[in-house]
N, C-alpha and C positions, 0 to 999 in steps of 0.2 A: 490608565494604570496608576496605582497609588503606591508610593514607596515611603516607608518610615526609615529615615537615616538616623542611626545612633552614631553621633559624631560631634566633634568640637565645632560649634557653629561659627566660631571666629577664625578658624583655620582657612588659609587661602585655598587649600585643597577641597575642603567641604564647600566653601563658597562657589568654587568653580564647578564642582559636580552638581550641586543643587541648582545653580542657575542654568547650566546647560541642559540638564534633564528637564527642567521646567520649560525651557524654550522648545523642547521636543514633546510637549503635551503630556509630560508626566507630572502628576500631582505629588508634591513633596511635603512631608512633615519631618522636621529635624528635632531630635531630642538631644540636647547637649548638657554638659555638666558645668561649664564655666561661663563667665560673662562674655558678651560679644557686642558688636556695634550693629544695631538693627537696621541702620541705613543701607547696609550692603544688600539687603533683601527687599528694600522698600518698593521697588518697581515690579515685583514679582507676586502677582495675586495668587498664584497656585503654589506658593511656598509659605508654610507656617513654621514658626520656630518656638520651641519651649526649652527653657534652660533652668537647671537647678541652682545656678548662680554660685557654685562653690568657688572659693578663692584659690588663686594660683593655678598652675598647670596640673590637672589631674591625670593627664596622660603622659607624664614624664617620670622622672626618678621617684617622685613622691608616691607612686602607686606600687612601688616594689614591695612595700611592707603590707602584706595581705591583711594583717590584723587591723590596719588603718584604712581599709578599702572604703573610703567615704562615698565612693560612687555607687555603692549598693543602696544608698538612700534614694536613688533614682528609680529603684525597682517598682514601687507603686505607681509612679508616673508612667513607666513603660507599659504596664498593664492597662492603665486608664486610657492611654493614647491608642493602644491596639484596639480597645473596645470602642472608642469614640471615632477614631480616624478610619478604622477598618482597612488597613493596608493590604495590598496584594503581596508585597515583599517586605521583609525586614532586612536591612543591610547595615551591618556594623562596620565602621571604619576604625580599626585598631583592635587587635586580636585579644588584648588582655582586658582592660576595663570595659570598654563598650562591647567587646566580644562576650564577656561574661553576662552582661545585662541581656544581650540578645539570646544567649544560650539558656538563661534562666527563664526567659519569657515563654519558652515552649512553642513559639510561633514557627510555622513553616509556610512557604519556603524561607529559609534563613541563609543569608550570605555574609561571609566575613572577608574583609580586605585587610591584609597585613600592611603595615606602614614602615617599620624599621626597627626601632628600639623594642617594640612589642614582641618581635621574634628573635632579634639578635641578642638582646640583653635580658629581658624579663624572664624567660623560661630558664635561664642559666643561674638565676639567683639561688635557687634551691630545688630540691625534689618537688616540693609543694607547688612552686611556681610553674615548673614544667608540667606537672599533672594538671594544673588549672588550664593551661593552654591546650593540652591534649583533649581535655573535657570539652572546651569550647569548640574545637574542630570536630569532635564527634557529633555535636549537635548541628553543625553547619551542613547545608545542602550543597553549597558551593564555596570554594576558597580561592581568593584572588590575590595576585601579587603584581606590583608594578615593574619588577625586574626579574631576570633569570636568576641572578645570584640570591635574591631574597626567596624566590620560589624553591631553590635548592635547600636553603636553610629551613624553610617551613616544612619541607619534606621529612625533616628529622622528627617531627612531632605528629605526623599523620601519614596514612597510606592513601588518602584520597588524592585524586588528581588536582593540581593547582594550575589555574589558568592565568597567564600573564596578560595584564591589562595596562599597557603603558599610560602614564599620566602625561599625555601629549600637550601640544602647544596650539593655541588659537593663532593661526598664521595671519588672520586679519588684524589682530590686536598687536602681536609681537612681530614687528617688521622694521626695516631701517626707516628712521624718521628724523627730520630736523626738529630739534626741541630746544626750549630755553635751557641754557647751559650754566653750570656753576663755574666753568673754567674758560680761559681765554681760547681763542680759535686755534692757536698753534700748539696748545698743550697736548701731550700724549698721556692719556689717562688710563691707568691700570686700576682694576678694582674688583669688588665682589658685592653680592647682595645676599647676605646670610645673617642669621642670628648671631649675636656676639656671645656665643657659648663655646666652651672648651673644645667640644667635638668638631667644631667647624674649622679649627686650625688657623684662625685669623692671625695669631702670633707669627706663624711661619710666613704668611703673606707680608706682614710688616718687615720681617727680617730679610726676606727676599728682595723687597723693594729697597731697603736700606743698602743692600749690596749693590743693587743696580744704580741707585742714586750716587753712591760713592765712586763707581766706575765712570759715570757720565755726568759730571758736575754741570756741564754746559747745556745738556738737553733739558727741555721744559717738561720734565716728568712729574706727574701728579698721581696721587693715590686716593681713591674714593671707596669708603667703607659705608655701605648702606645696610642698616639693621640696628636693632637694639638688643640689649641683653645684660646679664650680670657682669660681664667682663668689660663693659664699656670704659669704666674708670681706669682699670689696669692696662687696657690696650692703649688708651690715650697717654698714659704714663710711659708705656714702652715706646710709643712713637716719639715722645720727648727725649727719652734716653738714647734712642737711635738717631736723634737729630734729623728726623724727617717730619716733625710736626708742622713745619711751615709748608710742606708739600702735601699734607694729608688732610682730607676732609672727612669727618665723621658726620654723615647725614642723618643718622638716627633712623627710627622706624618710619616707614612711609606706607601710605595706603596702597592696597593691592592694585588699584586701578592706575596708580602713578608709577608702578615698577618699570614699565616699558620705557618711560622717559629716562630713567637712570641707566638702563642698559644702553640707550643710545648716546649717552655721554662718554661711554668707554671706548678705548681702542683695543683693550685686551681684558677678557674676563678670566678671573682666577678663582678656583675652588680647591683649597688644600686641606680638606677634611682629614681627620686622623683616625676615625673609627669605622668599622664595617657596617654599622647600623645606618650609615649614610647610604640608603638603599637605592635611591634613584635621583638623578641630578636634574630636577625640574628647572632650576635657575640656569643651569648650564645649557639646556635646550632653549630656554628663552633667549639667552645670549646668542646662541647659534642662529635662531630664527631672525634675530636683529642683525645678522651678518657680522658677528664678532668672533674672532678666533678665541679659543678657550684653552686654559691650562688647568689640569685637574690632577689630584693625587690618586694613586693607584689603590683605592680602597672601595669596598662595597660594590655598589652598582654604578659608580661614576664612570669607570672605563667603558661600560656598555654604551654610553651615550656619546662617546667621542671616537672618531676614526683617527687613531694616533698617526700624526704626521700629515693628515689630510684636512681635518676640521680643527685641529689643535694638537696639544701634546699631553701625554700622560707621564707623570713624574713620580718618583718615590715619595711616600709620605714623610713628614717631619724632616725634610731635606731642603732648606731654603736655598742652598747653593745650586742644586739641580733646577729648582723652580726659577731662580734668577737667570740661569743660563738660557732656558728656552724663552722666557719673557724677553730677554735681551735680543734674541733672534728676531722676535716679532716687533720689538720697538725699533730696531735698526732697519727693518725691511718692510716698508709700507705695502709693497706689492704682495709680499707673503701674507700680510694681515688681510688684505682684500681677497686674495685667492682662498685662504682658509675660511674666511667669513662667508663667502658665497657658497663654498662647498658645504659649510655647516647648514645653511638654510636649505640647500637642496636635500641634504640628508634628513633634516627634520620633516620636510614635505613628504619624503618617501616612507619614513618609518614612524613618525610621531605626530601625525596630523590629528589634532584634537577632535575634529568632526568625526573622523573614523573611529577614534576611541570611544566616543559617546555612542555611536551606532553599535559598537561591540558590546558596550554595557547594556544597552536596551535589548540586544539579542540574547545576552546572558539572562536577563530578567524574564524574557519571553520563554526561553527554554526551561527555566526553573519552574515557571507557572505550568507549562505543559506537562512537565515531569510530575509535578504535584497532583495534577488532575488524573494522571495514570494511577 
């Protein structure tokens, strides 16, 4: 089977899908719009990547202005790759930019996976934005979503069925490990692994940690922020203002293959996102797979991946006091941390095993091909 993926080649999600499909004897061609690190695909002979090399994130807020849809420059390349690669399936990851490229290609079977902002934010910009999303969905033979909440939102723009395809966890990669640590053995490390963007609510994690640090001066509490982004400078300044800079480590961006090491440095994983377009908590599931209790905000698809009170806690968004209260419970009760962590890994095994998700995707491809033959 040969699949043309229209997707950001530098995204961890694209990397994971492409690698796993390739490991299951699927030949992959990726067409992306922005720059990427070729080394992530170096050991995969059945993956080829083509990029337009556009600057910046083309699948973010910059694509909201349709009149500046630079990604349409990729249309000739899409046509050329379809002719040369001769795919069995074209699969767009992101319903707006990549979705439009796939829709305009006229190729079938054509599949669209919605990711988050492309369905929660883009179509709400204007009537034209909404019409474009509807057009893309009309051209699709299959529409996929990683979460129930995002599937429901997608249903506002199409009457076609939407299949939920969880973006699960490689349980052989993400598991409890002894790793080289940035902290002392006795430290209790709270942290997150997210981009330093406004939507991820890192500000509220800093404020919650400051509340906790003020209450428990004597405890060896540390805060680990892994990720890069436009708010790095302002968040470091906030840590200084809150007088927690001496307890906080900003690790910056890390390679995808190193993420598991940082999960295993944590005692508690926290994700306090503030917008509904946070459609599916992959990092939360990674933490659970590493047997870490999790604290998440009640937005988007995040509550779907947490059994509240069993694998972690769900708290109100933009409420550092509430977050601090449940983090405090976990900090003060090591047995609770262990119990929730183990329950989290068990839940990931039952519901979000990546191997099963890959099998589901291959089945979807096979069904689309059979339907196309009819």
